[in-house]
C-alpha positions in Angstrom: -9.6 6.1 4.2 -10.8 6.3 0.4 -10.4 3.6 -2.2 -8.3 4.7 -5.3 -8.6 2.6 -8.5 -6.4 4.5 -10.8 -3.6 2.1 -11.6 -1.1 5.1 -12.3 -1.9 6.8 -9.2 -1.3 3.3 -7.2 2.0 2.7 -9.0 3.0 6.2 -8.1 2.3 5.5 -4.6 4.3 2.3 -4.6 7.2 3.9 -6.4 7.4 6.7 -3.6 7.0 3.9 -1.0 10.0 1.8 -2.5 12.2 4.9 -3.0 11.8 5.3 0.7 12.4 1.8 1.7 15.5 1.9 -0.5 16.7 4.9 1.5 16.0 3.6 4.8 17.1 -0.1 4.3 19.1 0.2 1.3 19.2 -2.2 -1.6 17.1 -5.3 -0.9 16.8 -6.9 -4.2 17.5 -10.6 -4.3 15.9 -11.0 -1.3 12.1 -12.4 -0.5 11.6 -8.8 1.0 9.3 -6.4 -0.4 8.2 -2.8 0.7 5.0 -2.6 2.4 3.1 0.7 2.9 0.5 2.3 4.9 -1.7 3.9 4.1 -2.1 1.4 1.0 -1.3 2.4 -2.2 -4.8 1.7 -3.6 -6.1 4.7 -1.3 -6.1 8.3 -1.8 -4.2 8.8 1.5 -1.2 6.7 -0.1 2.3 8.0 0.5 2.5 10.0 -2.7 -0.1 12.2 -1.3 2.8 14.7 -0.5 1.9 15.2 3.2 4.6 12.9 4.6 2.0 11.0 6.7 2.9 7.5 5.6 5.0 4.5 7.0 6.9 1.9 5.1 8.6 -1.3 6.1 10.2 -4.2 4.4 8.3 -7.7 4.9 8.0 -11.0 3.4 7.1 -10.7 -0.3 4.3 -13.6 0.2 2.8 -11.5 3.2 2.8 -8.4 1.4 1.1 -10.0 -1.7 -1.3 -11.8 0.2 -2.2 -8.8 2.0 -2.7 -6.9 -1.1 -5.1 -9.6 -2.5 -7.1 -9.7 0.6 -7.7 -5.7 0.5 -8.7 -6.1 -3.1 -11.1 -8.7 -2.3 -12.7 -7.0 0.6 -13.0 -3.8 -1.7 -14.6 -5.9 -4.5 -16.9 -8.1 -2.2 -18.3 -5.2 -0.7 -18.5 -3.0 -3.6 -16.4 -0.4 -2.3 -16.0 1.9 -5.3 -13.5 4.6 -6.5 -13.5 7.4 -3.9 -15.6 5.6 -1.3 -14.6 5.7 2.4 -13.9 2.5 4.2 -12.4 2.1 7.9 -9.5 -0.1 8.9 -9.8 -1.7 12.5 -6.8 -3.6 13.7 -7.5 -6.5 16.0 -5.5 -9.7 17.4 
């Protein structure tokens, strides 16, 4: 993936993902759920890229926000700048 720091483009990715969550699961406002997306909204590969290669799912809002903070911290601490590539490795 490649880091994206443009706040407007990140929001466009989030808006696109949220619209998809609403289409699939209906109105979830008033719940503790949030729309989580992969690839992350803060990457150039985000859901609004136009290639329909993304996934969305409703998860607990606190988990979603915590994950976003951890991703941002990882990028900041490792000086991953706009456009810089990084890899995601999923482990148990």
